[in-house]
Biopython code that builds the backbone (N, CA, C, O; Angstrom):
import numpy as np
from Bio.PDB.StructureBuilder import StructureBuilder

atoms = [
    (1, "MET", "N", (101.446, 92.037, 43.308)),
    (1, "MET", "CA", (102.300, 93.175, 43.542)),
    (1, "MET", "C", (101.532, 94.228, 44.349)),
    (1, "MET", "O", (100.354, 94.502, 44.118)),
    (2, "THR", "N", (102.245, 94.783, 45.278)),
    (2, "THR", "CA", (101.631, 95.827, 46.085)),
    (2, "THR", "C", (102.328, 97.150, 45.805)),
    (2, "THR", "O", (103.515, 97.209, 45.485)),
    (3, "THR", "N", (101.560, 98.175, 45.938)),
    (3, "THR", "CA", (102.116, 99.505, 45.709)),
    (3, "THR", "C", (102.691, 100.041, 47.000)),
    (3, "THR", "O", (102.481, 99.482, 48.077)),
    (4, "ARG", "N", (103.405, 101.113, 46.875)),
    (4, "ARG", "CA", (103.981, 101.748, 48.069)),
    (4, "ARG", "C", (102.894, 102.188, 49.030)),
    (4, "ARG", "O", (103.035, 102.064, 50.247)),
    (5, "ARG", "N", (101.820, 102.697, 48.479)),
    (5, "ARG", "CA", (100.726, 103.190, 49.309)),
    (5, "ARG", "C", (100.105, 102.051, 50.120)),
    (5, "ARG", "O", (99.810, 102.220, 51.303)),
    (6, "GLU", "N", (99.908, 100.901, 49.490)),
    (6, "GLU", "CA", (99.338, 99.757, 50.193)),
    (6, "GLU", "C", (100.279, 99.251, 51.277)),
    (6, "GLU", "O", (99.835, 98.881, 52.363)),
    (7, "ARG", "N", (101.577, 99.233, 50.988)),
    (7, "ARG", "CA", (102.542, 98.811, 51.995)),
    (7, "ARG", "C", (102.565, 99.790, 53.167)),
    (7, "ARG", "O", (102.665, 99.376, 54.322)),
    (8, "ALA", "N", (102.472, 101.084, 52.872)),
    (8, "ALA", "CA", (102.454, 102.094, 53.931)),
    (8, "ALA", "C", (101.213, 101.932, 54.800)),
    (8, "ALA", "O", (101.295, 102.045, 56.023)),
    (9, "LYS", "N", (100.068, 101.668, 54.182)),
    (9, "LYS", "CA", (98.840, 101.448, 54.949)),
    (9, "LYS", "C", (98.955, 100.209, 55.827)),
    (9, "LYS", "O", (98.488, 100.200, 56.966)),
    (10, "ALA", "N", (99.574, 99.176, 55.297)),
    (10, "ALA", "CA", (99.755, 97.953, 56.076)),
    (10, "ALA", "C", (100.658, 98.209, 57.279)),
    (10, "ALA", "O", (100.393, 97.713, 58.373)),
    (11, "GLN", "N", (101.710, 98.972, 57.081)),
    (11, "GLN", "CA", (102.614, 99.289, 58.184)),
    (11, "GLN", "C", (101.912, 100.129, 59.243)),
    (11, "GLN", "O", (102.089, 99.897, 60.439)),
    (12, "VAL", "N", (101.115, 101.105, 58.806)),
    (12, "VAL", "CA", (100.367, 101.942, 59.751)),
    (12, "VAL", "C", (99.368, 101.095, 60.526)),
    (12, "VAL", "O", (99.205, 101.271, 61.733)),
    (13, "GLY", "N", (98.703, 100.180, 59.839)),
    (13, "GLY", "CA", (97.759, 99.296, 60.518)),
    (13, "GLY", "C", (98.447, 98.430, 61.548)),
    (13, "GLY", "O", (97.920, 98.219, 62.640)),
    (14, "GLN", "N", (99.632, 97.921, 61.205)),
    (14, "GLN", "CA", (100.384, 97.101, 62.143)),
    (14, "GLN", "C", (100.818, 97.919, 63.352)),
    (14, "GLN", "O", (100.743, 97.432, 64.480)),
    (15, "LEU", "N", (101.267, 99.146, 63.140)),
    (15, "LEU", "CA", (101.661, 100.012, 64.254)),
    (15, "LEU", "C", (100.471, 100.326, 65.147)),
    (15, "LEU", "O", (100.601, 100.355, 66.371)),
    (16, "ASN", "N", (99.313, 100.560, 64.544)),
    (16, "ASN", "CA", (98.113, 100.843, 65.337)),
    (16, "ASN", "C", (97.743, 99.652, 66.212)),
    (16, "ASN", "O", (97.350, 99.825, 67.366)),
    (17, "ARG", "N", (97.869, 98.439, 65.664)),
    (17, "ARG", "CA", (97.565, 97.244, 66.452)),
    (17, "ARG", "C", (98.558, 97.083, 67.603)),
    (17, "ARG", "O", (98.186, 96.633, 68.686)),
    (18, "GLU", "N", (99.812, 97.447, 67.371)),
    (18, "GLU", "CA", (100.818, 97.343, 68.431)),
    (18, "GLU", "C", (100.609, 98.394, 69.521)),
    (18, "GLU", "O", (100.875, 98.141, 70.696)),
    (19, "LEU", "N", (100.135, 99.566, 69.125)),
    (19, "LEU", "CA", (99.971, 100.656, 70.094)),
    (19, "LEU", "C", (98.643, 100.602, 70.833)),
    (19, "LEU", "O", (98.486, 101.292, 71.840)),
    (20, "GLU", "N", (97.695, 99.820, 70.378)),
    (20, "GLU", "CA", (96.364, 99.781, 70.983)),
    (20, "GLU", "C", (96.394, 99.390, 72.468)),
    (20, "GLU", "O", (95.717, 100.047, 73.258)),
    (21, "PRO", "N", (97.135, 98.363, 72.890)),
    (21, "PRO", "CA", (97.169, 98.058, 74.338)),
    (21, "PRO", "C", (97.752, 99.202, 75.157)),
    (21, "PRO", "O", (97.309, 99.440, 76.281)),
    (22, "LYS", "N", (98.722, 99.902, 74.623)),
    (22, "LYS", "CA", (99.310, 101.029, 75.359)),
    (22, "LYS", "C", (98.302, 102.152, 75.511)),
    (22, "LYS", "O", (98.260, 102.807, 76.552)),
    (23, "ARG", "N", (97.494, 102.383, 74.495)),
    (23, "ARG", "CA", (96.465, 103.432, 74.593)),
    (23, "ARG", "C", (95.443, 103.083, 75.671)),
    (23, "ARG", "O", (95.049, 103.942, 76.461)),
    (24, "ASN", "N", (95.016, 101.819, 75.702)),
    (24, "ASN", "CA", (94.058, 101.400, 76.729)),
    (24, "ASN", "C", (94.656, 101.541, 78.117)),
    (24, "ASN", "O", (93.965, 101.923, 79.062)),
    (25, "GLU", "N", (95.940, 101.231, 78.240)),
    (25, "GLU", "CA", (96.604, 101.340, 79.538)),
    (25, "GLU", "C", (96.650, 102.791, 80.002)),
    (25, "GLU", "O", (96.403, 103.072, 81.175)),
    (26, "THR", "N", (96.963, 103.713, 79.097)),
    (26, "THR", "CA", (97.002, 105.128, 79.489)),
    (26, "THR", "C", (95.613, 105.638, 79.822)),
    (26, "THR", "O", (95.468, 106.492, 80.696)),
    (27, "LYS", "N", (94.583, 105.134, 79.141)),
    (27, "LYS", "CA", (93.222, 105.537, 79.479)),
    (27, "LYS", "C", (92.862, 105.091, 80.881)),
    (27, "LYS", "O", (92.223, 105.834, 81.626)),
    (28, "LYS", "N", (93.278, 103.852, 81.260)),
    (28, "LYS", "CA", (92.993, 103.363, 82.599)),
    (28, "LYS", "C", (93.714, 104.199, 83.648)),
    (28, "LYS", "O", (93.144, 104.519, 84.691)),
    (29, "VAL", "N", (94.964, 104.552, 83.373)),
    (29, "VAL", "CA", (95.723, 105.374, 84.318)),
    (29, "VAL", "C", (95.069, 106.742, 84.444)),
    (29, "VAL", "O", (94.941, 107.268, 85.550)),
    (30, "ASN", "N", (94.656, 107.322, 83.326)),
    (30, "ASN", "CA", (94.006, 108.632, 83.379)),
    (30, "ASN", "C", (92.685, 108.560, 84.138)),
    (30, "ASN", "O", (92.345, 109.483, 84.877)),
    (31, "GLN", "N", (91.940, 107.475, 83.962)),
    (31, "GLN", "CA", (90.685, 107.337, 84.693)),
    (31, "GLN", "C", (90.939, 107.207, 86.185)),
    (31, "GLN", "O", (90.213, 107.783, 86.995)),
    (32, "ARG", "N", (91.965, 106.454, 86.548)),
    (32, "ARG", "CA", (92.290, 106.309, 87.971)),
    (32, "ARG", "C", (92.737, 107.634, 88.562)),
    (32, "ARG", "O", (92.337, 107.988, 89.671)),
    (33, "GLN", "N", (93.566, 108.368, 87.826)),
    (33, "GLN", "CA", (94.014, 109.665, 88.322)),
    (33, "GLN", "C", (92.844, 110.618, 88.460)),
    (33, "GLN", "O", (92.776, 111.385, 89.421)),
    (34, "GLU", "N", (91.927, 110.580, 87.514)),
    (34, "GLU", "CA", (90.773, 111.470, 87.574)),
    (34, "GLU", "C", (89.881, 111.130, 88.769)),
    (34, "GLU", "O", (89.381, 112.025, 89.451)),
    (35, "LYS", "N", (89.683, 109.835, 89.018)),
    (35, "LYS", "CA", (88.882, 109.436, 90.170)),
    (35, "LYS", "C", (89.558, 109.836, 91.476)),
    (35, "LYS", "O", (88.902, 110.309, 92.404)),
    (36, "LEU", "N", (90.872, 109.644, 91.543)),
    (36, "LEU", "CA", (91.603, 110.043, 92.745)),
    (36, "LEU", "C", (91.542, 111.558, 92.933)),
    (36, "LEU", "O", (91.385, 112.041, 94.055)),
    (37, "ALA", "N", (91.665, 112.298, 91.847)),
    (37, "ALA", "CA", (91.585, 113.760, 91.931)),
    (37, "ALA", "C", (90.214, 114.194, 92.431)),
    (37, "ALA", "O", (90.114, 115.072, 93.288)),
    (38, "ASN", "N", (89.167, 113.588, 91.906)),
    (38, "ASN", "CA", (87.815, 113.933, 92.363)),
    (38, "ASN", "C", (87.622, 113.579, 93.834)),
    (38, "ASN", "O", (86.979, 114.320, 94.578)),
    (39, "PHE", "N", (88.182, 112.442, 94.249)),
    (39, "PHE", "CA", (88.083, 112.037, 95.654)),
    (39, "PHE", "C", (88.778, 113.040, 96.562)),
    (39, "PHE", "O", (88.229, 113.430, 97.593)),
    (40, "LEU", "N", (89.977, 113.458, 96.189)),
    (40, "LEU", "CA", (90.724, 114.401, 97.026)),
    (40, "LEU", "C", (90.030, 115.757, 97.095)),
    (40, "LEU", "O", (90.033, 116.403, 98.143)),
    (41, "ILE", "N", (89.446, 116.185, 96.005)),
    (41, "ILE", "CA", (88.705, 117.454, 96.018)),
    (41, "ILE", "C", (87.478, 117.335, 96.919)),
    (41, "ILE", "O", (87.139, 118.276, 97.636)),
    (42, "ASP", "N", (86.811, 116.175, 96.883)),
    (42, "ASP", "CA", (85.670, 115.959, 97.775)),
    (42, "ASP", "C", (86.104, 115.946, 99.242)),
    (42, "ASP", "O", (85.408, 116.488, 100.100)),
    (43, "VAL", "N", (87.245, 115.331, 99.527)),
    (43, "VAL", "CA", (87.755, 115.314, 100.897)),
    (43, "VAL", "C", (88.010, 116.740, 101.374)),
    (43, "VAL", "O", (87.696, 117.081, 102.514)),
    (44, "ALA", "N", (88.574, 117.565, 100.511)),
    (44, "ALA", "CA", (88.823, 118.955, 100.881)),
    (44, "ALA", "C", (87.508, 119.673, 101.205)),
    (44, "ALA", "O", (87.438, 120.444, 102.162)),
    (45, "LYS", "N", (86.481, 119.419, 100.415)),
    (45, "LYS", "CA", (85.184, 120.061, 100.677)),
    (45, "LYS", "C", (84.588, 119.590, 101.998)),
    (45, "LYS", "O", (84.043, 120.389, 102.759)),
    (46, "TYR", "N", (84.693, 118.281, 102.268)),
    (46, "TYR", "CA", (84.120, 117.748, 103.503)),
    (46, "TYR", "C", (84.861, 118.258, 104.730)),
    (46, "TYR", "O", (84.239, 118.572, 105.745)),
    (47, "VAL", "N", (86.167, 118.342, 104.646)),
    (47, "VAL", "CA", (86.946, 118.843, 105.788)),
    (47, "VAL", "C", (86.610, 120.309, 106.035)),
    (47, "VAL", "O", (86.444, 120.720, 107.183)),
    (48, "LEU", "N", (86.510, 121.092, 104.978)),
    (48, "LEU", "CA", (86.153, 122.502, 105.125)),
    (48, "LEU", "C", (84.764, 122.645, 105.754)),
    (48, "LEU", "O", (84.557, 123.491, 106.624)),
    (49, "THR", "N", (83.828, 121.826, 105.317)),
    (49, "THR", "CA", (82.491, 121.854, 105.908)),
    (49, "THR", "C", (82.545, 121.467, 107.385)),
    (49, "THR", "O", (81.873, 122.079, 108.215)),
    (50, "GLY", "N", (83.344, 120.450, 107.713)),
    (50, "GLY", "CA", (83.485, 120.039, 109.104)),
    (50, "GLY", "C", (84.094, 121.119, 109.971)),
    (50, "GLY", "O", (83.670, 121.313, 111.110)),
    (51, "VAL", "N", (85.083, 121.826, 109.447)),
    (51, "VAL", "CA", (85.705, 122.914, 110.213)),
    (51, "VAL", "C", (84.700, 124.035, 110.458)),
    (51, "VAL", "O", (84.642, 124.590, 111.555)),
    (52, "ILE", "N", (83.926, 124.361, 109.458)),
    (52, "ILE", "CA", (82.935, 125.442, 109.612)),
    (52, "ILE", "C", (81.871, 125.038, 110.636)),
    (52, "ILE", "O", (81.499, 125.843, 111.490)),
    (53, "ILE", "N", (81.384, 123.806, 110.556)),
    (53, "ILE", "CA", (80.361, 123.358, 111.501)),
    (53, "ILE", "C", (80.930, 123.256, 112.915)),
    (53, "ILE", "O", (80.269, 123.633, 113.883)),
    (54, "ALA", "N", (82.158, 122.745, 113.032)),
    (54, "ALA", "CA", (82.767, 122.612, 114.362)),
    (54, "ALA", "C", (83.032, 123.970, 114.988)),
    (54, "ALA", "O", (82.997, 124.099, 116.212)),
    (55, "SER", "N", (83.294, 124.978, 114.182)),
    (55, "SER", "CA", (83.564, 126.298, 114.749)),
    (55, "SER", "C", (82.305, 126.948, 115.328)),
    (55, "SER", "O", (82.395, 127.893, 116.112)),
    (56, "LEU", "N", (81.143, 126.443, 114.945)),
    (56, "LEU", "CA", (79.897, 126.992, 115.463)),
    (56, "LEU", "C", (79.614, 126.544, 116.899)),
    (56, "LEU", "O", (78.834, 127.185, 117.604)),
    (57, "PHE", "N", (80.232, 125.469, 117.330)),
    (57, "PHE", "CA", (80.011, 124.973, 118.684)),
    (57, "PHE", "C", (80.854, 125.773, 119.675)),
    (57, "PHE", "O", (82.021, 126.067, 119.416)),
    (58, "ASP", "N", (80.256, 126.115, 120.797)),
    (58, "ASP", "CA", (80.937, 126.912, 121.811)),
    (58, "ASP", "C", (81.819, 126.062, 122.720)),
    (58, "ASP", "O", (82.650, 126.606, 123.447)),
    (59, "GLU", "N", (81.659, 124.762, 122.695)),
    (59, "GLU", "CA", (82.397, 123.889, 123.598)),
    (59, "GLU", "C", (83.841, 123.657, 123.159)),
    (59, "GLU", "O", (84.605, 123.004, 123.871)),
    (60, "MET", "N", (84.215, 124.172, 122.021)),
    (60, "MET", "CA", (85.584, 123.990, 121.534)),
    (60, "MET", "C", (86.527, 124.817, 122.393)),
    (60, "MET", "O", (86.298, 126.008, 122.603)),
    (61, "THR", "N", (87.577, 124.193, 122.886)),
    (61, "THR", "CA", (88.516, 124.902, 123.745)),
    (61, "THR", "C", (89.629, 125.558, 122.936)),
    (61, "THR", "O", (90.066, 126.661, 123.266)),
    (62, "ASN", "N", (90.092, 124.893, 121.884)),
    (62, "ASN", "CA", (91.206, 125.422, 121.108)),
    (62, "ASN", "C", (90.799, 125.523, 119.630)),
    (62, "ASN", "O", (91.082, 124.633, 118.829)),
    (63, "LYS", "N", (90.139, 126.612, 119.301)),
    (63, "LYS", "CA", (89.661, 126.784, 117.937)),
    (63, "LYS", "C", (90.793, 127.086, 116.955)),
    (63, "LYS", "O", (90.684, 126.784, 115.767)),
    (64, "LEU", "N", (91.868, 127.676, 117.449)),
    (64, "LEU", "CA", (92.988, 128.002, 116.562)),
    (64, "LEU", "C", (93.607, 126.744, 115.962)),
    (64, "LEU", "O", (93.920, 126.713, 114.772)),
    (65, "SER", "N", (93.784, 125.713, 116.774)),
    (65, "SER", "CA", (94.350, 124.463, 116.249)),
    (65, "SER", "C", (93.393, 123.811, 115.250)),
    (65, "SER", "O", (93.833, 123.211, 114.270)),
    (66, "LEU", "N", (92.094, 123.928, 115.496)),
    (66, "LEU", "CA", (91.109, 123.409, 114.557)),
    (66, "LEU", "C", (91.227, 124.112, 113.212)),
    (66, "LEU", "O", (91.225, 123.462, 112.167)),
    (67, "TYR", "N", (91.328, 125.429, 113.234)),
    (67, "TYR", "CA", (91.445, 126.185, 111.994)),
    (67, "TYR", "C", (92.740, 125.876, 111.259)),
    (67, "TYR", "O", (92.733, 125.683, 110.044)),
    (68, "VAL", "N", (93.840, 125.827, 111.980)),
    (68, "VAL", "CA", (95.147, 125.589, 111.344)),
    (68, "VAL", "C", (95.188, 124.193, 110.730)),
    (68, "VAL", "O", (95.588, 124.030, 109.577)),
    (69, "LEU", "N", (94.776, 123.189, 111.497)),
    (69, "LEU", "CA", (94.789, 121.820, 110.996)),
    (69, "LEU", "C", (93.813, 121.648, 109.836)),
    (69, "LEU", "O", (94.145, 121.030, 108.825)),
    (70, "GLY", "N", (92.624, 122.191, 109.985)),
    (70, "GLY", "CA", (91.620, 122.064, 108.923)),
    (70, "GLY", "C", (92.031, 122.738, 107.634)),
    (70, "GLY", "O", (91.890, 122.164, 106.554)),
    (71, "VAL", "N", (92.543, 123.961, 107.742)),
    (71, "VAL", "CA", (92.949, 124.695, 106.539)),
    (71, "VAL", "C", (94.145, 124.017, 105.874)),
    (71, "VAL", "O", (94.226, 123.979, 104.646)),
    (72, "SER", "N", (95.067, 123.485, 106.661)),
    (72, "SER", "CA", (96.221, 122.812, 106.060)),
    (72, "SER", "C", (95.796, 121.535, 105.334)),
    (72, "SER", "O", (96.316, 121.236, 104.258)),
    (73, "ILE", "N", (94.862, 120.782, 105.905)),
    (73, "ILE", "CA", (94.359, 119.581, 105.225)),
    (73, "ILE", "C", (93.614, 119.954, 103.953)),
    (73, "ILE", "O", (93.784, 119.316, 102.914)),
    (74, "VAL", "N", (92.788, 120.991, 104.040)),
    (74, "VAL", "CA", (92.023, 121.414, 102.861)),
    (74, "VAL", "C", (92.954, 121.839, 101.730)),
    (74, "VAL", "O", (92.786, 121.408, 100.589)),
    (75, "PHE", "N", (93.930, 122.677, 102.042)),
    (75, "PHE", "CA", (94.819, 123.149, 100.982)),
    (75, "PHE", "C", (95.681, 122.040, 100.402)),
    (75, "PHE", "O", (95.914, 122.003, 99.193)),
    (76, "SER", "N", (96.157, 121.137, 101.249)),
    (76, "SER", "CA", (97.014, 120.069, 100.728)),
    (76, "SER", "C", (96.235, 119.098, 99.851)),
    (76, "SER", "O", (96.709, 118.734, 98.775)),
    (77, "THR", "N", (95.050, 118.669, 100.283)),
    (77, "THR", "CA", (94.271, 117.740, 99.460)),
    (77, "THR", "C", (93.740, 118.423, 98.208)),
    (77, "THR", "O", (93.674, 117.803, 97.147)),
    (78, "LEU", "N", (93.365, 119.678, 98.320)),
    (78, "LEU", "CA", (92.887, 120.400, 97.144)),
    (78, "LEU", "C", (94.003, 120.597, 96.130)),
    (78, "LEU", "O", (93.782, 120.456, 94.927)),
    (79, "LEU", "N", (95.188, 120.919, 96.601)),
    (79, "LEU", "CA", (96.325, 121.112, 95.701)),
    (79, "LEU", "C", (96.676, 119.824, 94.965)),
    (79, "LEU", "O", (96.878, 119.839, 93.750)),
    (80, "VAL", "N", (96.749, 118.719, 95.684)),
    (80, "VAL", "CA", (97.066, 117.437, 95.038)),
    (80, "VAL", "C", (95.949, 117.035, 94.079)),
    (80, "VAL", "O", (96.223, 116.559, 92.978)),
    (81, "GLY", "N", (94.711, 117.219, 94.480)),
    (81, "GLY", "CA", (93.579, 116.881, 93.609)),
    (81, "GLY", "C", (93.555, 117.690, 92.328)),
    (81, "GLY", "O", (93.290, 117.154, 91.252)),
    (82, "LEU", "N", (93.832, 118.986, 92.443)),
    (82, "LEU", "CA", (93.845, 119.840, 91.252)),
    (82, "LEU", "C", (95.011, 119.521, 90.335)),
    (82, "LEU", "O", (94.876, 119.579, 89.112)),
    (83, "ARG", "N", (96.151, 119.186, 90.913)),
    (83, "ARG", "CA", (97.308, 118.799, 90.072)),
    (83, "ARG", "C", (97.034, 117.518, 89.323)),
    (83, "ARG", "O", (97.381, 117.400, 88.148)),
    (84, "LEU", "N", (96.414, 116.554, 89.983)),
    (84, "LEU", "CA", (96.098, 115.302, 89.316)),
    (84, "LEU", "C", (95.046, 115.499, 88.233)),
    (84, "LEU", "O", (95.126, 114.891, 87.166)),
    (85, "SER", "N", (94.064, 116.347, 88.507)),
    (85, "SER", "CA", (93.020, 116.564, 87.502)),
    (85, "SER", "C", (93.564, 117.323, 86.299)),
    (85, "SER", "O", (93.097, 117.104, 85.182)),
    (86, "SER", "N", (94.535, 118.207, 86.493)),
    (86, "SER", "CA", (95.104, 118.903, 85.331)),
    (86, "SER", "C", (95.968, 117.975, 84.493)),
    (86, "SER", "O", (96.095, 118.182, 83.286)),
    (87, "LYS", "N", (96.567, 116.954, 85.105)),
    (87, "LYS", "CA", (97.350, 115.972, 84.345)),
    (87, "LYS", "C", (96.450, 115.058, 83.515)),
    (87, "LYS", "O", (96.859, 114.595, 82.450)),
    (88, "THR", "N", (95.248, 114.796, 83.978)),
    (88, "THR", "CA", (94.360, 113.902, 83.224)),
    (88, "THR", "C", (93.762, 114.604, 82.022)),
    (88, "THR", "O", (93.345, 113.928, 81.082)),
    (89, "LYS", "N", (93.701, 115.910, 82.005)),
    (89, "LYS", "CA", (93.109, 116.634, 80.879)),
    (89, "LYS", "C", (94.066, 116.727, 79.693)),
    (89, "LYS", "O", (93.628, 116.953, 78.565)),
    (90, "GLU", "N", (95.358, 116.557, 79.931)),
    (90, "GLU", "CA", (96.350, 116.710, 78.866)),
    (90, "GLU", "C", (96.299, 115.578, 77.875)),
    (90, "GLU", "O", (97.073, 115.560, 76.918)),
]
sb = StructureBuilder()
sb.init_structure("model")
sb.init_model(0)
sb.init_chain("A")
sb.init_seg("    ")
for serial, (resi, resn, name, xyz) in enumerate(atoms, 1):
    if name == "N":
        sb.init_residue(resn, " ", resi, " ")
    sb.init_atom(name, np.array(xyz, "f"), 0.0, 1.0, " ", f" {name:<3s}", serial, name[0])
structure = sb.get_structure()
């Protein structure tokens, strides 16, 4: 004969075994999102560094387009990277 408490523990154990693959799957998704977020943030840093270094050269004919394109890439990749990283922390 089993008591209610033992049956409840058995049910909880069974539910934990059923949910374990789903937990691993969400961990993998979170790790991928975190890696992608870190990559996008790094891309934003590299583009910003490239824009700053390129602006130091006098041979540039159209610096305004360089600034506009560079800043738009930096903000877009940084925004997506930060959104993804905030989703992985939850």
